[in-house]
Steps between C-alpha positions, in 0.01 A plus 500: 500500500628201304451494122290183523271660755463810276412276207228318698371830634474637149325188370249502786430870441441431130256219588315722742477788254385257231233372738362847570539621143167554321634335183528171685203278422247455784518121446873500586437698817210285610689178435781611730261617770296183487812281515619690807156470661487128425850451651405684819146360540432203722293329225710293266444248221760281669509540879822647637522245782630247245878544521652670196215405264263745662726794421561397141166616372552840663852529356394378157216752477721785620772416245237477224356836596841672511613350168171605336530847646854530369399394153195729490699805619816459296448814289399709804810390688728568205350848466555569871863388475559717192355814651736478796215555747652228707824670601536371857708802607199730440291318759743504791 
């Protein structure tokens, strides 16, 4: 596997473990879940049939949710990285 792919795999594993970690605030978890639900639901604030503009509200909300999740889980993610729980070779 390429080093870049390993890096992305490690980062995604850290995000998943941070999401399921009990130290992660419920608000952060709910925000991500609600943003995903909103992006997948047929009900939108701006209809998706409008070219490009209809997808901007979905994208903007998803980016906001991810950035907020990242900021709220920074200490959890750093702790997971330090404890070396994320060694990709262990999970193969």
